[in-house]
N, C-alpha and C positions, 0 to 999 in steps of 0.2 A: 503493500499500501503506500502511495505515494504521500508526505508532507509537508507542509508549508513551514519551515524552521527558521529560527535565527541561529547565523553560525557566527563565533565571537573572533572577531580578529581587533588588531589594535594593540598597544603596548599596555605592561602591566599598570594596573591602577589607573586607565584610561580603555574602557570598553569602546567598542563600537562594535554592530554587528550586521551580516549580510540577511537579507532575507532569501533562502532558496529551498530547492525545491529537492528532496532527496529522499531515498528508499527510508521506511519507518527506522529500519532496525540498522541504519549505517551509523559508522561513528560520527561526532559532530564535526568534525575536520577531515570526514570522509568525502570522496567523490561526490557534485552535487550536480543533477540533471537540469537545473536551470538557476538562473542568479536573477532575482528580480527587483531588487531594492536594498536598502539600506535603511539604519536606526541606528540613533547615537542618542541613548540614555540619559546623559551629560545636559544637553540639550533640547531633549525631546523631541528632535526632529526626525521626522519619519517620512524618507523618499520613497517612492516604489512605482513600478509600471501597472497602472489600475487596470489595463486589458489584458495583458499578462496574469495577474492574479483572479482575475475573473474567470480567464480561458483555463486556469489550472484549477481550479473550484468548480468547473463544470465539467473537467474531464473527471472529477472523483477524490482529489487530492484534498488532503483535512489540513487544515490548518492546527495547531499547538494551541493550549489556552492562552498564553500571552501573547500570541499572533492574532488570536480570533479576538484577543481583546483591544489590538491595535486597529486591527480591519473595522472595528466598531466603532472605535473613537473616530475613524477617518472616514465612516460614511458606505465603506464599499458592504457592508453587510447590516442586513437590518435585522440581528437577533439580538437577544439579551447578551450581557457579559457572562463569562466565565468566569467563577471563583478559581483563584488562582493556589492563595495559600488558605489551606483548610486550619480552624481551629482545633486544637489539642483537646482530648478527651481526659486529659489528666486534670487537668482543675476547670471543672465546669464553672460558669459563674453564679454568684450566691442566688440569685435570681429562678434560678431555674428550680430547683423544687417546688417552689410558691407558683411559678407559671403551669407545673404539671399538676398540681392539686386543682389547682382554678380550672383546669382545663377536664379535669374528669366531675362529673355528676358526683353530688355527695350518696353515700349507698344512707338508704333508711331502713332500720329493721323492718321486718314485714306485721303487721298489726294481729293479733291473733282473736 
């Protein structure tokens, strides 16, 4: 399966990324099928060929979650964003048990 991924380029502590089409299981620095743009997270600048992105999406390439969110921000995709960082289940918020208790209806003993 083809994926639209971010491939890191640039110096240490100065990340810059290329938007590339790669097979899903290839290494990040492996051979890419097509180079369709670039992204600089320091300046939040995303430059890409929208026609090529739409072509690859039409052919069946799937964007990674981060690329999907970048495409949603730039209006290429009209879908909701995908949460990238999931919250850990180790320390649930203090209000979680109260919210669960409020969601369940109170059980009343059956009158005999």
